[in-house]
C-alpha positions as CSV (number, residue, x, y, z in Angstrom):
1,M,25.6,-4.4,-18.2
2,T,28.9,-3.3,-19.8
3,R,30.0,-5.2,-22.9
4,H,33.3,-5.2,-24.0
5,K,34.3,-5.1,-27.6
6,P,36.2,-8.5,-28.3
7,A,39.8,-8.1,-29.1
8,R,40.8,-8.9,-32.7
9,P,42.5,-12.3,-33.3
10,R,46.2,-12.4,-33.0
11,R,48.1,-14.8,-35.2
12,F,51.7,-15.8,-34.3
13,N,54.1,-18.7,-34.9
14,H,55.1,-20.5,-31.6
15,S,58.1,-23.0,-32.2
16,E,56.7,-25.1,-34.8
17,L,53.1,-24.1,-34.3
18,D,50.7,-21.7,-36.0
19,V,48.8,-20.2,-33.2
20,V,45.7,-17.9,-33.5
21,A,45.0,-16.1,-30.0
22,L,41.3,-15.2,-29.4
23,G,40.0,-13.0,-26.7
24,L,43.1,-11.6,-25.4
25,K,43.5,-7.8,-25.4
26,R,46.4,-6.4,-26.9
27,S,48.9,-4.9,-24.4
28,F,51.4,-3.0,-26.7
29,W,51.8,-0.1,-24.2
30,V,52.1,-2.5,-21.1
31,D,54.9,-4.7,-23.0
32,L,56.5,-1.5,-24.4
33,H,60.0,-2.5,-23.1
34,H,59.7,-6.1,-24.3
35,H,58.6,-4.8,-28.1
36,A,61.5,-2.3,-27.8
37,I,64.1,-5.1,-26.8
38,T,62.9,-7.8,-29.5
39,A,62.1,-5.5,-32.2
40,R,64.6,-5.6,-35.3
41,W,67.3,-2.9,-35.3
42,S,65.5,-1.1,-38.3
43,S,62.4,-1.2,-36.6
44,F,63.8,0.2,-33.3
45,F,65.6,3.2,-34.8
46,G,62.7,3.8,-37.1
47,A,60.3,4.0,-34.4
48,A,62.7,6.1,-32.3
49,A,62.9,8.6,-35.5
50,A,59.2,8.8,-35.7
51,V,58.6,9.8,-31.8
52,F,61.4,12.2,-32.1
53,V,59.7,14.2,-35.1
54,L,56.4,13.7,-33.7
55,F,57.4,15.2,-30.4
56,N,59.1,18.3,-32.0
57,L,56.0,18.6,-34.4
58,A,53.7,19.2,-31.2
59,F,56.1,21.5,-29.5
60,A,56.4,23.6,-32.8
61,A,52.8,23.7,-32.6
62,L,52.6,25.0,-29.0
63,Y,55.2,27.8,-29.9
64,T,52.8,28.9,-32.7
65,L,50.1,29.4,-30.1
66,G,52.3,32.1,-28.4
67,D,53.0,35.8,-29.3
68,D,56.4,35.6,-31.1
69,P,57.9,33.5,-28.2
70,I,61.2,32.8,-29.8
71,A,63.9,35.5,-30.7
72,N,65.3,35.5,-34.0
73,A,62.7,33.2,-35.4
74,R,60.4,34.4,-38.1
75,P,57.0,35.4,-36.5
76,G,54.9,32.6,-37.0
77,S,57.2,30.3,-38.7
78,Y,56.4,26.9,-38.0
79,L,59.6,25.6,-39.7
80,D,61.7,27.6,-37.3
81,Y,59.8,26.8,-34.2
82,F,60.1,23.1,-35.2
83,F,63.9,23.4,-35.4
84,F,64.3,25.4,-32.4
85,S,62.3,22.6,-30.6
86,V,64.7,20.0,-32.2
87,E,67.7,21.9,-30.6
88,T,66.0,22.1,-27.4
89,F,64.7,18.7,-27.3
90,A,68.5,17.3,-28.0
91,T,70.0,20.1,-25.8
92,V,72.1,21.2,-28.3
93,G,71.2,24.9,-27.9
94,Y,73.1,26.6,-30.7
95,G,72.1,30.2,-29.2
96,D,70.8,31.6,-32.6
97,M,67.3,31.3,-31.4
98,H,66.2,31.6,-27.9
99,P,63.0,32.1,-25.8
100,R,62.2,35.6,-25.0
101,T,58.6,35.3,-23.5
102,T,57.5,33.5,-20.3
103,Y,55.4,31.4,-22.4
104,G,58.2,30.4,-24.7
105,H,60.5,29.8,-21.7
106,A,58.0,27.5,-20.1
107,V,57.4,25.6,-23.3
108,A,61.4,25.2,-23.9
109,A,61.4,24.0,-20.4
110,A,58.9,21.4,-20.9
111,G,60.6,20.3,-24.2
112,A,64.1,20.2,-22.3
113,F,62.6,17.9,-19.4
114,I,61.0,15.5,-22.1
115,G,64.1,15.6,-24.1
116,V,66.4,14.5,-21.3
117,C,63.9,11.6,-20.2
118,A,64.0,10.5,-23.8
119,L,67.7,10.4,-24.3
120,A,67.9,8.5,-20.9
121,V,65.3,6.0,-22.1
122,T,66.9,5.5,-25.6
123,T,70.2,5.1,-24.0
124,G,69.3,2.7,-21.7
125,L,67.4,0.5,-24.4
126,I,70.3,0.5,-26.8
127,F,72.4,-0.6,-24.0
128,S,70.0,-3.2,-23.2
129,R,70.0,-4.5,-26.8
130,F,73.8,-4.5,-27.1
131,S,74.3,-6.2,-23.6
132,Q,72.0,-9.3,-24.2
133,P,74.0,-12.3,-24.5
134,R,73.5,-14.1,-27.7
135,A,74.6,-17.5,-28.4
136,R,75.6,-18.2,-32.0
137,I,74.6,-21.9,-32.4
138,L,74.0,-23.7,-35.6
139,F,71.7,-26.5,-35.3
140,A,71.5,-29.4,-37.9
141,R,68.3,-29.1,-40.0
142,A,66.8,-32.3,-38.9
143,P,67.4,-35.2,-36.2
144,V,68.7,-38.6,-37.4
145,L,67.8,-41.8,-35.9
146,A,70.3,-44.7,-36.5
147,R,72.0,-47.4,-34.7
148,F,74.8,-46.6,-32.7
149,D,76.7,-49.0,-30.5
150,N,74.5,-51.5,-31.5
151,A,71.2,-49.5,-30.2
152,P,68.7,-47.5,-32.1
153,T,69.8,-43.9,-31.1
154,L,68.4,-40.6,-31.7
155,M,71.1,-38.1,-32.7
156,I,71.0,-34.0,-33.1
157,R,74.2,-32.5,-34.2
158,F,74.8,-28.5,-33.1
159,A,77.9,-26.3,-33.4
160,N,79.4,-23.2,-32.0
161,Q,79.7,-20.6,-34.8
162,R,81.4,-18.2,-32.6
163,H,84.2,-20.5,-31.6
164,N,84.6,-19.2,-28.4
165,M,85.2,-21.1,-25.2
166,V,81.7,-21.9,-23.8
167,V,82.3,-23.5,-20.2
168,D,79.8,-25.6,-18.4
169,A,77.8,-26.4,-21.5
170,R,74.6,-28.3,-21.0
171,A,72.0,-29.8,-23.2
172,K,68.5,-30.9,-22.6
173,L,66.2,-32.8,-25.1
174,W,62.6,-32.9,-24.6
175,L,59.4,-34.5,-26.3
176,A,56.4,-32.5,-26.6
177,K,53.6,-34.8,-27.0
178,S,49.7,-34.3,-27.2
179,E,48.2,-36.9,-24.9
180,R,44.6,-37.6,-24.2
181,S,43.6,-38.2,-20.5
182,P,40.9,-40.8,-19.3
183,E,38.4,-37.9,-19.0
184,G,38.9,-37.0,-22.9
185,G,40.8,-33.9,-22.5
186,V,43.7,-33.1,-24.7
187,Y,47.1,-32.0,-23.1
188,R,50.3,-31.1,-24.2
189,R,52.8,-32.9,-22.0
190,F,56.7,-32.6,-21.9
191,H,58.9,-35.8,-21.7
192,R,62.4,-35.4,-20.9
193,L,64.5,-37.5,-23.1
194,A,67.8,-39.0,-21.6
195,L,71.1,-38.2,-23.2
196,T,74.0,-40.3,-23.2
197,R,76.2,-37.0,-22.4
198,D,74.1,-33.8,-21.3
199,E,77.0,-31.7,-20.1
200,S,80.5,-30.9,-21.4
201,P,83.2,-28.8,-19.4
202,L,84.1,-27.0,-22.5
203,F,82.2,-26.5,-25.9
204,A,84.0,-24.7,-28.8
205,L,83.3,-26.7,-32.1
206,S,80.7,-29.2,-32.5
207,W,78.5,-31.3,-30.2
208,T,76.2,-34.3,-31.3
209,I,73.7,-35.1,-28.5
210,M,72.3,-38.8,-28.3
211,H,69.1,-40.1,-27.0
212,V,69.2,-44.1,-27.0
213,V,65.5,-45.6,-27.7
214,E,65.3,-47.9,-25.2
215,Q,62.4,-49.6,-23.7
216,T,61.7,-46.7,-21.2
217,S,61.8,-44.1,-24.0
218,P,58.9,-42.4,-25.2
219,L,60.0,-43.2,-28.8
220,H,60.2,-46.8,-28.2
221,G,58.1,-48.8,-30.7
222,L,57.4,-45.9,-32.8
223,T,57.2,-47.2,-36.7
224,P,58.3,-45.2,-39.7
225,E,54.7,-44.4,-40.3
226,D,54.2,-43.2,-36.5
227,F,57.2,-41.0,-37.2
228,S,55.9,-39.4,-40.4
229,E,52.3,-39.1,-39.1
230,S,53.2,-37.5,-35.9
231,Q,52.2,-34.2,-34.7
232,D,54.7,-34.2,-31.5
233,S,57.8,-32.4,-31.7
234,L,61.5,-32.5,-30.1
235,I,62.7,-29.5,-28.4
236,L,66.5,-29.0,-27.8
237,I,67.6,-26.3,-25.2
238,F,71.4,-25.3,-24.9
239,E,73.0,-23.5,-21.9
240,G,76.4,-22.5,-21.1
241,Q,78.7,-19.6,-19.8
242,D,80.6,-17.6,-22.2
243,E,84.2,-17.7,-21.0
244,T,84.8,-14.0,-22.4
245,S,82.0,-12.1,-21.0
246,S,81.2,-14.4,-17.9
247,Q,77.5,-14.3,-19.2
248,T,75.2,-17.2,-19.6
249,L,74.2,-18.1,-23.1
250,R,71.1,-19.8,-24.0
251,A,69.8,-21.2,-27.5
252,R,66.8,-23.2,-28.3
253,M,65.8,-25.4,-31.3
254,T,62.3,-27.1,-32.1
255,Y,62.0,-30.1,-34.5
256,P,59.1,-31.7,-35.8
257,L,59.2,-35.5,-34.8
258,S,58.1,-36.3,-38.2
259,K,61.0,-34.5,-40.0
260,T,63.3,-37.3,-38.1
261,E,65.5,-39.0,-40.9
262,L,65.2,-42.6,-40.1
263,G,68.2,-45.0,-40.8
264,R,70.5,-42.1,-41.5
265,E,73.5,-40.5,-39.9
266,Y,75.6,-37.4,-40.0
267,V,78.4,-37.2,-42.3
268,D,81.7,-36.4,-40.7
269,I,82.9,-32.8,-40.6
270,L,85.7,-32.9,-38.3
271,T,89.3,-34.0,-39.7
272,F,92.2,-34.7,-37.4
273,E,95.7,-34.3,-38.7
274,S,98.6,-35.6,-36.5
275,S,100.8,-32.9,-37.9
276,G,98.3,-30.2,-39.0
277,P,95.2,-28.3,-37.6
278,T,91.9,-29.9,-37.1
279,T,89.6,-29.2,-39.9
280,I,85.6,-28.8,-39.4
281,D,83.9,-28.4,-42.6
282,Y,80.4,-26.3,-42.1
283,A,79.3,-26.7,-45.6
284,R,78.5,-30.4,-45.0
285,F,77.0,-29.8,-41.6
286,H,73.5,-30.7,-42.6
287,E,74.5,-33.5,-44.7
288,T,73.3,-37.1,-43.8
289,R,74.2,-40.6,-45.3
290,A,72.5,-43.9,-44.9
291,S,73.7,-45.4,-41.6
292,R,76.7,-47.6,-42.0
293,A,75.2,-49.9,-39.4
294,G,72.4,-50.7,-41.8
């Protein structure tokens, strides 16, 4: 009977949850494209430079196995062979050094082929990273719950930091809730929270979504203690189309339900002047105050 070595525990942060994954084999090479796209720029270029150097070190070692395979290189000079490999790998070909034996030509041909492939892959990855549409959405630090239009209302504010025009903007709000089935199993279920306005034809400045906590709402009947002790979370998903690039933009924010500020509302950040420009004060974007409705 073959016994597989158990995989090491993997710890990562998933939304607001701190997760430890057990029994899952690491799949770095299978997900290499995903890692290359999601890595930080410094890590991406650092890994690319490391691979470049390692390949050329390996080819320099291959050249040393030949009988003086490179013309104008010092016989047996690992450093000369390394720099010749770099020139071949990068398709530079200065001409000072060149292969002069069949072995040298064979190794140089292999290095040139790998260099062309590596250049194509690196160019494609850099293009993919640059071409990814990214929304610059500023989300309020915490949701608030206060009376609005004589009804208890959950509110979350977010803004477009880029100030470009996003058309056909849409927002969805979900409550992620751990529930126990009659059989005793615990499940993570998602409840869609109805919004008073879940779409906007144009989105350029700020938007405050509102969910009325009525009898049909999953939040109905919760006490302040229920909120403070809750392990549930709110998930806000934004989607719209960038008018400039015609690409779909998406952004997501997760809030622990326990962080909801009860009886408070967001301070005003927009100032409209009849004879001047509209002013939006992002310095006060996250500020809240006691609800004027009491």
